[in-house]
Z-matrix of the N, CA and C atoms (Angstrom, degrees):
N
C 1 1.486
C 2 1.494 1 112.22
N 3 1.316 2 115.36 1 121.85
C 4 1.471 3 116.00 2 -176.69
C 5 1.548 4 108.27 3 -102.19
N 6 1.351 5 116.54 4 132.62
C 7 1.407 6 120.53 5 172.63
C 8 1.527 7 111.70 6 -96.98
N 9 1.377 8 114.64 7 140.00
C 10 1.382 9 116.46 8 170.52
C 11 1.544 10 112.68 9 -96.81
N 12 1.258 11 114.85 10 134.87
C 13 1.387 12 121.55 11 177.62
C 14 1.469 13 113.51 12 -104.78
N 15 1.334 14 112.56 13 142.52
C 16 1.526 15 115.90 14 176.38
C 17 1.554 16 108.96 15 -74.27
N 18 1.226 17 117.84 16 142.84
C 19 1.502 18 120.20 17 179.22
C 20 1.542 19 103.06 18 -69.96
N 21 1.306 20 117.64 19 141.49
C 22 1.420 21 124.79 20 -179.48
C 23 1.515 22 106.21 21 -93.83
N 24 1.390 23 113.31 22 129.30
C 25 1.433 24 118.36 23 179.94
C 26 1.555 25 109.12 24 -78.34
N 27 1.300 26 116.02 25 137.45
C 28 1.445 27 119.04 26 -175.96
C 29 1.511 28 107.42 27 -62.52
N 30 1.289 29 116.69 28 138.74
C 31 1.428 30 124.66 29 170.84
C 32 1.488 31 114.01 30 -66.38
N 33 1.321 32 113.92 31 158.42
C 34 1.470 33 120.43 32 174.51
C 35 1.581 34 107.81 33 -63.46
N 36 1.321 35 112.84 34 133.82
C 37 1.511 36 114.41 35 -179.71
C 38 1.534 37 106.59 36 -59.01
N 39 1.260 38 113.26 37 146.75
C 40 1.499 39 124.37 38 174.34
C 41 1.589 40 106.43 39 -65.60
N 42 1.352 41 111.84 40 137.81
C 43 1.511 42 112.15 41 175.57
C 44 1.542 43 109.39 42 -57.79
N 45 1.366 44 111.46 43 149.61
C 46 1.463 45 113.47 44 179.02
C 47 1.502 46 110.84 45 -70.06
N 48 1.312 47 112.23 46 171.96
C 49 1.588 48 117.89 47 176.40
C 50 1.435 49 111.95 48 -57.95
N 51 1.400 50 117.56 49 -34.84
C 52 1.417 51 118.94 50 -175.05
C 53 1.568 52 112.78 51 -73.04
N 54 1.287 53 115.92 52 -18.08
C 55 1.508 54 118.28 53 174.58
C 56 1.379 55 118.33 54 -66.92
N 57 1.280 56 116.50 55 -18.52
C 58 1.536 57 124.00 56 -177.95
C 59 1.576 58 108.62 57 -87.15
N 60 1.279 59 120.18 58 -11.95
C 61 1.466 60 122.15 59 -169.56
C 62 1.591 61 104.25 60 -90.88
N 63 1.334 62 109.67 61 136.75
C 64 1.422 63 120.13 62 174.13
C 65 1.446 64 111.65 63 -110.29
N 66 1.341 65 121.63 64 121.54
C 67 1.377 66 123.83 65 -169.80
C 68 1.578 67 110.99 66 -66.86
N 69 1.358 68 115.96 67 -35.72
C 70 1.430 69 119.30 68 -179.69
C 71 1.544 70 111.06 69 -62.36
N 72 1.354 71 117.44 70 -42.06
C 73 1.449 72 123.16 71 176.64
C 74 1.430 73 113.04 72 -62.44
N 75 1.335 74 116.61 73 -46.24
C 76 1.497 75 122.02 74 179.38
C 77 1.477 76 113.87 75 -63.24
N 78 1.296 77 118.68 76 -43.38
C 79 1.434 78 123.28 77 176.37
C 80 1.508 79 113.04 78 -64.63
N 81 1.435 80 118.65 79 -39.22
C 82 1.448 81 119.33 80 175.51
C 83 1.469 82 112.28 81 -68.00
N 84 1.331 83 122.22 82 -51.54
C 85 1.435 84 126.92 83 174.36
C 86 1.392 85 115.26 84 -57.48
N 87 1.437 86 117.24 85 -43.03
C 88 1.512 87 116.46 86 179.96
C 89 1.507 88 113.98 87 -67.82
N 90 1.382 89 112.96 88 -36.99
C 91 1.429 90 116.82 89 174.72
C 92 1.559 91 112.94 90 -58.90
N 93 1.302 92 116.31 91 -45.61
C 94 1.471 93 118.47 92 179.13
C 95 1.466 94 108.86 93 -61.16
N 96 1.224 95 117.53 94 -45.17
C 97 1.559 96 125.46 95 -178.21
C 98 1.477 97 103.76 96 -56.52
N 99 1.284 98 120.35 97 -56.56
C 100 1.525 99 124.45 98 -174.64
C 101 1.525 100 110.18 99 -61.16
N 102 1.357 101 113.61 100 -43.60
C 103 1.456 102 116.53 101 -177.02
C 104 1.590 103 111.01 102 -67.58
N 105 1.246 104 120.14 103 -29.38
C 106 1.503 105 122.70 104 178.01
C 107 1.571 106 109.40 105 -88.01
N 108 1.294 107 116.81 106 -43.25
C 109 1.483 108 122.62 107 -175.85
C 110 1.565 109 111.70 108 -69.83
N 111 1.343 110 113.42 109 -42.65
C 112 1.537 111 112.75 110 -178.51
C 113 1.491 112 117.61 111 -56.21
N 114 1.415 113 115.82 112 -59.48
C 115 1.401 114 116.60 113 176.40
C 116 1.549 115 116.79 114 -55.86
N 117 1.311 116 118.09 115 -34.48
C 118 1.399 117 122.23 116 175.11
C 119 1.592 118 110.95 117 -62.64
N 120 1.312 119 116.22 118 -42.27
C 121 1.452 120 120.05 119 177.18
C 122 1.482 121 116.76 120 -63.94
N 123 1.392 122 112.45 121 -37.00
C 124 1.478 123 119.21 122 177.11
C 125 1.575 124 110.94 123 -67.00
N 126 1.393 125 113.16 124 -49.49
C 127 1.406 126 114.72 125 179.76
C 128 1.557 127 114.06 126 -60.70
N 129 1.430 128 113.94 127 -40.00
C 130 1.416 129 116.59 128 -179.94
C 131 1.584 130 111.09 129 -62.82
N 132 1.364 131 114.01 130 -39.86
C 133 1.540 132 119.66 131 178.40
C 134 1.569 133 107.29 132 -64.18
N 135 1.290 134 118.54 133 -43.71
C 136 1.416 135 117.32 134 178.77
C 137 1.509 136 116.67 135 -66.83
N 138 1.364 137 113.02 136 -33.13
C 139 1.461 138 115.12 137 176.71
C 140 1.456 139 114.52 138 -74.02
N 141 1.306 140 118.04 139 -24.57
C 142 1.463 141 119.63 140 -177.42
C 143 1.565 142 112.31 141 -97.37
N 144 1.242 143 116.00 142 -16.29
C 145 1.560 144 119.07 143 -179.39
C 146 1.453 145 112.00 144 -69.92
N 147 1.252 146 117.96 145 151.09
C 148 1.425 147 127.95 146 175.08
C 149 1.483 148 115.19 147 71.21
N 150 1.345 149 114.41 148 13.16
C 151 1.542 150 121.79 149 177.88
C 152 1.612 151 106.39 150 -102.80
N 153 1.202 152 110.96 151 140.67
C 154 1.461 153 118.01 152 172.48
C 155 1.472 154 110.61 153 -74.13
N 156 1.297 155 115.75 154 -40.23
C 157 1.511 156 121.08 155 177.76
C 158 1.398 157 108.39 156 -124.17
N 159 1.339 158 121.00 157 94.15
C 160 1.485 159 124.33 158 179.08
C 161 1.516 160 109.47 159 -59.96
N 162 1.481 161 113.70 160 143.93
C 163 1.429 162 120.24 161 -174.69
C 164 1.543 163 101.85 162 -78.69
N 165 1.348 164 112.16 163 132.62
C 166 1.432 165 122.67 164 175.84
C 167 1.582 166 107.04 165 -74.33
N 168 1.325 167 115.70 166 -39.45
C 169 1.463 168 116.74 167 177.22
C 170 1.532 169 113.79 168 -59.19
N 171 1.292 170 117.72 169 -44.34
C 172 1.425 171 120.62 170 177.31
C 173 1.497 172 113.78 171 -63.95
N 174 1.276 173 114.68 172 -38.36
C 175 1.491 174 117.87 173 178.50
C 176 1.522 175 111.49 174 -68.84
N 177 1.347 176 116.33 175 -41.11
C 178 1.470 177 119.10 176 175.64
C 179 1.469 178 113.28 177 -61.16
N 180 1.366 179 115.07 178 -40.91
C 181 1.458 180 118.54 179 -179.00
C 182 1.503 181 107.18 180 -63.87
N 183 1.237 182 124.81 181 -47.95
C 184 1.407 183 126.03 182 -173.31
C 185 1.537 184 107.95 183 -71.35
N 186 1.395 185 120.13 184 -34.81
C 187 1.398 186 120.20 185 174.40
C 188 1.549 187 114.14 186 -59.31
N 189 1.257 188 114.58 187 -42.58
C 190 1.532 189 124.88 188 -178.75
C 191 1.552 190 104.24 189 -63.49
N 192 1.352 191 116.03 190 -47.15
C 193 1.521 192 116.45 191 -179.85
C 194 1.484 193 115.02 192 -64.55
N 195 1.317 194 116.22 193 -35.18
C 196 1.456 195 122.93 194 177.39
C 197 1.617 196 110.03 195 -67.27
N 198 1.296 197 112.77 196 -40.28
C 199 1.605 198 114.84 197 176.55
C 200 1.514 199 106.86 198 -68.63
N 201 1.271 200 120.47 199 -38.77
C 202 1.453 201 120.60 200 -179.73
C 203 1.564 202 108.94 201 -65.63
N 204 1.280 203 119.10 202 -32.78
C 205 1.489 204 121.01 203 179.02
C 206 1.627 205 106.72 204 -66.43
N 207 1.315 206 117.92 205 -30.27
C 208 1.370 207 114.47 206 177.18
C 209 1.510 208 113.69 207 -75.64
N 210 1.332 209 112.61 208 -31.57
C 211 1.530 210 116.67 209 174.68
C 212 1.479 211 110.33 210 -67.25
N 213 1.304 212 120.59 211 -35.57
C 214 1.437 213 123.36 212 178.63
C 215 1.602 214 108.94 213 -66.19
N 216 1.365 215 111.50 214 -46.59
C 217 1.511 216 114.04 215 178.67
C 218 1.461 217 111.71 216 -62.87
N 219 1.270 218 118.88 217 -34.85
C 220 1.512 219 124.66 218 178.01
C 221 1.470 220 108.73 219 -65.16
N 222 1.379 221 116.24 220 -41.84
C 223 1.504 222 122.06 221 179.57
C 224 1.531 223 109.26 222 -62.67
N 225 1.277 224 114.35 223 -44.13
C 226 1.593 225 117.52 224 177.77
C 227 1.522 226 107.90 225 -59.92
N 228 1.331 227 119.77 226 -52.01
C 229 1.484 228 123.81 227 -175.20
C 230 1.503 229 106.41 228 -58.74
N 231 1.356 230 112.53 229 -53.78
C 232 1.511 231 116.72 230 178.37
C 233 1.453 232 119.26 231 -49.97
N 234 1.330 233 112.89 232 -37.48
C 235 1.505 234 119.29 233 178.48
C 236 1.519 235 108.11 234 -75.02
N 237 1.238 236 121.75 235 -24.52
C 238 1.376 237 123.67 236 177.97
C 239 1.560 238 116.81 237 -81.09
N 240 1.306 239 112.34 238 -22.04
C 241 1.460 240 121.61 239 174.13
C 242 1.472 241 115.87 240 -127.88
N 243 1.305 242 121.42 241 68.47
C 244 1.486 243 121.02 242 -164.26
C 245 1.485 244 111.46 243 -65.94
N 246 1.365 245 121.44 244 -21.38
C 247 1.442 246 119.90 245 -176.73
C 248 1.530 247 107.38 246 -77.49
N 249 1.260 248 118.43 247 -33.32
C 250 1.483 249 122.33 248 -177.02
C 251 1.499 250 108.03 249 -131.30
N 252 1.309 251 113.38 250 63.32
C 253 1.547 252 116.97 251 -172.84
C 254 1.555 253 113.35 252 -73.33
N 255 1.255 254 115.77 253 -41.06
C 256 1.536 255 120.27 254 -171.21
C 257 1.532 256 111.71 255 -64.24
N 258 1.312 257 120.19 256 -50.58
C 259 1.444 258 120.72 257 -178.96
C 260 1.567 259 113.20 258 -68.70
N 261 1.306 260 115.61 259 -33.99
C 262 1.475 261 123.14 260 172.27
C 263 1.552 262 111.72 261 -65.11
N 264 1.322 263 120.81 262 -39.82
C 265 1.386 264 123.54 263 177.23
C 266 1.424 265 112.10 264 -72.57
N 267 1.333 266 121.86 265 -37.66
C 268 1.434 267 121.49 266 173.15
C 269 1.424 268 115.80 267 -61.90
N 270 1.394 269 116.58 268 -43.86
C 271 1.457 270 122.51 269 177.15
C 272 1.468 271 112.25 270 -62.04
N 273 1.306 272 117.21 271 -41.54
C 274 1.493 273 121.00 272 -173.83
C 275 1.521 274 108.66 273 -70.42
N 276 1.333 275 118.32 274 -42.51
C 277 1.466 276 119.38 275 -176.45
C 278 1.590 277 107.34 276 -69.77
N 279 1.335 278 121.30 277 -39.55
C 280 1.396 279 120.81 278 175.70
C 281 1.401 280 115.17 279 -65.78
N 282 1.362 281 118.81 280 -41.34
C 283 1.436 282 123.61 281 177.37
C 284 1.409 283 114.69 282 -62.00
N 285 1.414 284 119.33 283 -43.05
C 286 1.423 285 121.89 284 -179.40
C 287 1.506 286 109.91 285 -67.24
N 288 1.294 287 119.02 286 -38.97
C 289 1.450 288 124.68 287 176.86
C 290 1.517 289 114.99 288 -62.06
N 291 1.355 290 111.15 289 -42.17
C 292 1.462 291 118.34 290 177.62
C 293 1.531 292 115.84 291 -66.19
N 294 1.361 293 113.88 292 -33.70
C 295 1.441 294 120.56 293 173.57
C 296 1.605 295 109.86 294 -62.05
N 297 1.324 296 112.75 295 -48.47
C 298 1.565 297 115.51 296 177.42
C 299 1.510 298 111.52 297 -62.72
N 300 1.327 299 115.90 298 -39.57
C 301 1.473 300 115.94 299 177.49
C 302 1.522 301 113.94 300 -71.69
N 303 1.305 302 122.28 301 -28.70
C 304 1.360 303 124.38 302 176.20
C 305 1.577 304 110.83 303 -64.41
N 306 1.311 305 114.42 304 -42.71
C 307 1.440 306 121.98 305 175.64
C 308 1.466 307 110.10 306 -62.26
N 309 1.444 308 115.72 307 -45.71
C 310 1.455 309 120.19 308 179.21
C 311 1.548 310 111.12 309 -60.32
N 312 1.308 311 117.73 310 -41.77
C 313 1.432 312 118.95 311 -178.49
C 314 1.502 313 112.37 312 -74.25
N 315 1.322 314 120.63 313 -26.33
C 316 1.472 315 121.93 314 169.30
C 317 1.497 316 111.73 315 -63.75
N 318 1.357 317 115.71 316 -43.68
C 319 1.412 318 118.19 317 175.90
C 320 1.510 319 114.36 318 -63.83
N 321 1.333 320 116.32 319 -43.70
C 322 1.463 321 122.50 320 179.03
C 323 1.543 322 112.41 321 -65.94
N 324 1.279 323 113.23 322 -32.63
C 325 1.483 324 116.37 323 176.50
C 326 1.547 325 114.74 324 -66.80
N 327 1.368 326 111.63 325 -39.05
C 328 1.444 327 117.17 326 179.89
C 329 1.558 328 111.11 327 -71.51
N 330 1.321 329 112.19 328 -31.19
C 331 1.508 330 113.98 329 177.67
C 332 1.506 331 112.96 330 -90.98
N 333 1.380 332 117.72 331 -5.46
C 334 1.492 333 120.57 332 173.23
C 335 1.494 334 114.09 333 83.62
N 336 1.283 335 116.12 334 31.70
C 337 1.555 336 116.87 335 178.83
C 338 1.440 337 118.33 336 -124.54
N 339 1.461 338 116.64 337 40.44
C 340 1.467 339 120.77 338 -178.89
C 341 1.492 340 107.51 339 -102.88
N 342 1.297 341 118.41 340 133.48
C 343 1.496 342 123.47 341 172.73
C 344 1.536 343 109.85 342 -127.91
N 345 1.377 344 114.51 343 165.58
C 346 1.407 345 117.61 344 -178.50
C 347 1.544 346 117.91 345 -64.19
N 348 1.299 347 114.88 346 -31.51
C 349 1.498 348 122.19 347 178.40
C 350 1.505 349 109.31 348 -63.49
N 351 1.324 350 115.12 349 -31.45
C 352 1.597 351 114.32 350 -178.39
C 353 1.505 352 108.55 351 -69.93
N 354 1.330 353 118.83 352 -29.36
C 355 1.539 354 121.36 353 179.81
C 356 1.562 355 104.48 354 -70.44
N 357 1.289 356 117.33 355 -44.06
C 358 1.550 357 115.03 356 -178.59
C 359 1.477 358 107.91 357 -64.47
N 360 1.314 359 119.08 358 -39.37
C 361 1.461 360 120.45 359 178.67
C 362 1.475 361 112.91 360 -58.24
N 363 1.366 362 118.83 361 -42.07
C 364 1.395 363 124.36 362 180.00
C 365 1.512 364 112.49 363 -62.15
N 366 1.346 365 115.29 364 -41.94
C 367 1.448 366 117.06 365 178.92
C 368 1.554 367 109.96 366 -62.40
N 369 1.335 368 114.01 367 -48.01
C 370 1.451 369 120.88 368 -178.57
C 371 1.607 370 109.11 369 -59.76
N 372 1.289 371 119.12 370 -50.28
C 373 1.399 372 122.98 371 177.82
C 374 1.530 373 118.95 372 -60.10
N 375 1.363 374 109.75 373 -34.74
C 376 1.492 375 116.14 374 175.80
C 377 1.552 376 113.51 375 -64.71
N 378 1.408 377 113.23 376 -34.00
C 379 1.456 378 119.41 377 173.90
C 380 1.530 379 108.90 378 -68.94
N 381 1.299 380 121.27 379 -38.12
C 382 1.426 381 125.02 380 179.69
C 383 1.599 382 108.95 381 -67.00
N 384 1.311 383 113.09 382 -41.30
C 385 1.532 384 117.81 383 177.20
C 386 1.456 385 109.19 384 -63.98
N 387 1.379 386 118.07 385 -41.56
C 388 1.469 387 119.37 386 -179.44
C 389 1.596 388 108.92 387 -63.89
N 390 1.270 389 117.30 388 -32.00
C 391 1.512 390 118.43 389 179.92
C 392 1.544 391 109.06 390 -71.07
N 393 1.219 392 116.45 391 -41.09
C 394 1.442 393 121.21 392 176.13
C 395 1.535 394 110.35 393 -62.34
N 396 1.368 395 119.21 394 -39.90
C 397 1.452 396 126.65 395 178.80
C 398 1.547 397 105.84 396 -63.54
N 399 1.336 398 118.72 397 -40.52
C 400 1.422 399 122.35 398 175.38
C 401 1.513 400 114.13 399 -57.59
N 402 1.256 401 113.46 400 -41.79
C 403 1.449 402 118.07 401 -175.30
C 404 1.609 403 105.71 402 -70.97
N 405 1.256 404 119.51 403 -43.79
C 406 1.498 405 121.70 404 176.81
C 407 1.498 406 109.40 405 -63.11
N 408 1.363 407 121.47 406 -38.77
C 409 1.498 408 119.06 407 179.16
C 410 1.487 409 109.88 408 -71.64
N 411 1.330 410 119.33 409 -27.15
C 412 1.414 411 119.98 410 179.94
C 413 1.575 412 109.55 411 -73.19
N 414 1.293 413 114.77 412 -34.69
C 415 1.493 414 117.10 413 171.95
C 416 1.465 415 110.62 414 -61.70
N 417 1.337 416 116.44 415 -51.61
C 418 1.527 417 119.85 416 179.69
C 419 1.454 418 112.25 417 -57.28
N 420 1.339 419 118.56 418 -35.80
C 421 1.474 420 121.58 419 178.17
C 422 1.522 421 112.42 420 -69.96
N 423 1.265 422 115.65 421 -36.63
C 424 1.454 423 119.95 422 176.33
C 425 1.552 424 113.75 423 -69.88
N 426 1.364 425 112.57 424 -32.80
C 427 1.489 426 117.37 425 174.44
C 428 1.491 427 111.64 426 -68.33
N 429 1.307 428 110.16 427 -41.62
C 430 1.641 429 116.21 428 179.58
C 431 1.487 430 105.95 429 -59.46
N 432 1.297 431 120.45 430 -53.27
C 433 1.367 432 124.14 431 -172.62
C 434 1.676 433 111.61 432 -62.90
N 435 1.289 434 113.76 433 -37.00
C 436 1.413 435 118.28 434 177.58
C 437 1.515 436 109.10 435 -66.25
N 438 1.377 437 117.33 436 -38.46
C 439 1.449 438 119.80 437 179.00
C 440 1.508 439 113.24 438 -64.73
N 441 1.385 440 113.44 439 -39.24
C 442 1.420 441 121.61 440 176.77
C 443 1.539 442 110.85 441 -63.19
N 444 1.255 443 118.55 442 -44.45
C 445 1.439 444 122.88 443 179.39
C 446 1.460 445 111.50 444 -66.55
N 447 1.330 446 118.81 445 -36.42
C 448 1.415 447 121.91 446 177.67
C 449 1.546 448 112.60 447 -69.32
N 450 1.328 449 116.55 448 -37.58
C 451 1.471 450 119.61 449 174.90
C 452 1.545 451 110.86 450 -66.72
N 453 1.296 452 120.76 451 -21.76
C 454 1.446 453 122.53 452 -176.69
C 455 1.509 454 106.49 453 -98.00
N 456 1.285 455 119.90 454 -3.83
C 457 1.427 456 122.63 455 176.23
C 458 1.541 457 112.58 456 82.93
N 459 1.307 458 119.30 457 17.28
C 460 1.455 459 125.07 458 179.90
C 461 1.448 460 108.98 459 -88.06
N 462 1.318 461 121.53 460 147.15
C 463 1.504 462 123.14 461 175.97
C 464 1.504 463 104.61 462 -74.40
N 465 1.397 464 113.08 463 142.33
C 466 1.462 465 119.75 464 178.81
C 467 1.608 466 110.37 465 -94.00
């Protein structure tokens, strides 16, 4: 016995990853990331410059603070785009970091201290900053959902 099947109509294509991004959320979160990350990077550079043996403790502290700035920027972006918090938080943190690095590269180019490995490091660290932005955005999304549940009288 042979059964005949109806052909399945193709579904609408899923919106691309960029459709979920809100420019206002990315600009807000990116600005926060850049405003927090930039001064930290400058102070770290000043604290480490002129030393024969840079302090690993100081570098680790500033690295942690810079990563936390990405989380804060992601949190701001995630709060501005509660439906799609995580991709917006990642984009905001990476964008803010790339702005700071672009300024740093401009300064390094003028002073003659840019090498190819620095560019590879910037790509890697922008992905790390995006990850921290995702964590911040996930926290903002969780806070948003808890607030909605509280408004509706549901236990969180």
